[in-house]
C-alpha positions as CSV (number, residue, x, y, z in Angstrom):
1,M,-50.0,-23.8,16.1
2,L,-51.4,-19.5,14.8
3,K,-49.5,-20.1,11.5
4,G,-52.3,-23.1,10.8
5,R,-55.4,-21.7,11.6
6,K,-56.8,-19.4,8.5
7,E,-58.1,-16.1,10.9
8,I,-54.6,-15.3,12.1
9,A,-52.0,-13.3,9.1
10,S,-49.6,-15.8,9.7
11,D,-46.6,-13.3,8.6
12,K,-47.8,-10.9,11.7
13,I,-47.2,-13.7,14.4
14,G,-44.7,-11.8,16.6
15,V,-43.9,-13.4,20.6
16,W,-43.9,-11.6,23.7
17,G,-41.4,-12.1,26.6
18,G,-41.9,-10.5,30.3
19,S,-39.2,-10.3,32.9
20,N,-36.3,-13.3,32.1
21,G,-38.6,-13.6,28.9
22,G,-37.0,-10.6,27.6
23,W,-33.6,-12.5,27.1
24,V,-35.5,-15.8,25.6
25,A,-38.3,-13.9,23.0
26,P,-35.5,-12.5,20.3
27,L,-33.1,-15.9,21.1
28,A,-36.2,-18.0,19.4
29,A,-37.0,-14.8,17.5
30,S,-33.8,-15.0,15.9
31,L,-33.9,-18.9,15.6
32,S,-37.3,-18.6,13.8
33,S,-37.4,-17.1,9.8
34,D,-41.6,-17.3,11.5
35,V,-41.6,-14.4,13.9
36,A,-42.9,-11.6,12.5
37,F,-41.6,-9.5,15.6
38,V,-40.7,-9.2,19.7
39,I,-41.9,-7.2,22.2
40,T,-40.9,-7.6,25.5
41,V,-41.8,-6.4,29.3
42,A,-39.8,-5.5,32.2
43,G,-36.0,-7.6,30.6
44,A,-32.9,-6.4,32.7
45,A,-30.6,-4.2,30.2
46,V,-28.2,-6.1,30.7
47,P,-26.9,-9.5,30.3
48,P,-28.2,-13.1,32.0
49,T,-24.6,-13.4,33.6
50,E,-24.3,-10.1,35.0
51,L,-28.2,-9.8,36.3
52,A,-27.0,-13.1,38.6
53,K,-23.6,-11.3,39.7
54,W,-26.0,-8.2,41.3
55,R,-28.4,-10.0,42.5
56,S,-26.4,-13.0,44.3
57,V,-24.5,-10.1,46.1
58,N,-27.3,-8.3,45.7
59,Y,-27.9,-10.8,48.4
60,V,-25.9,-12.2,49.8
61,R,-24.9,-8.6,51.4
62,N,-28.9,-8.5,52.0
63,A,-28.8,-12.0,54.4
64,G,-25.6,-9.7,56.7
65,Y,-22.4,-11.3,55.7
66,S,-19.5,-8.6,55.2
67,D,-17.9,-7.3,52.2
68,E,-14.4,-9.8,52.8
69,V,-17.3,-12.6,52.8
70,V,-19.6,-11.1,49.3
71,E,-15.9,-10.6,47.3
72,R,-14.8,-14.2,48.4
73,D,-18.0,-16.8,47.8
74,I,-19.5,-14.7,45.3
75,T,-17.4,-16.2,42.6
76,V,-19.3,-20.2,44.0
77,V,-22.4,-18.5,43.8
78,I,-22.1,-17.5,40.4
79,L,-20.0,-21.0,39.2
80,S,-22.6,-23.2,40.9
81,G,-25.2,-22.0,38.5
82,A,-27.0,-20.6,42.1
83,D,-28.5,-17.1,39.2
84,H,-32.0,-18.0,39.6
85,N,-33.9,-19.5,42.7
86,M,-31.9,-19.2,45.7
87,N,-33.9,-21.9,48.1
88,R,-32.9,-24.2,45.1
89,P,-30.6,-27.3,46.6
90,S,-27.4,-25.7,44.6
91,G,-28.2,-22.4,45.7
92,P,-26.0,-20.4,47.4
93,R,-27.7,-20.8,50.7
94,P,-26.0,-24.4,50.9
95,V,-22.4,-21.8,50.1
96,L,-23.8,-18.9,52.5
97,N,-24.7,-21.5,55.3
98,T,-21.2,-22.8,55.6
99,R,-19.5,-19.6,56.7
100,R,-19.7,-17.0,59.3
101,R,-21.8,-14.0,59.1
């Protein structure tokens, strides 16, 4: 879209990504020779899988589950793909609701 506009220097177009966009923006730039630069804002400094594990572990602990339950269930939580939204049907709540505190 921007590349076709006369008032835009087509060789100076970049992408901006905040939060999880901090992972997406560099990926998008790597897939296009049209991207001149990347700006990331508040992107994580660890891979998405590490952030997902950290987020899930802390959610379970903060919900009051024991370390034993955290260790046993975290693999299920991560493998279920429940690393983005705790409220979606495939998220950890259905798994956690079957466990005892």
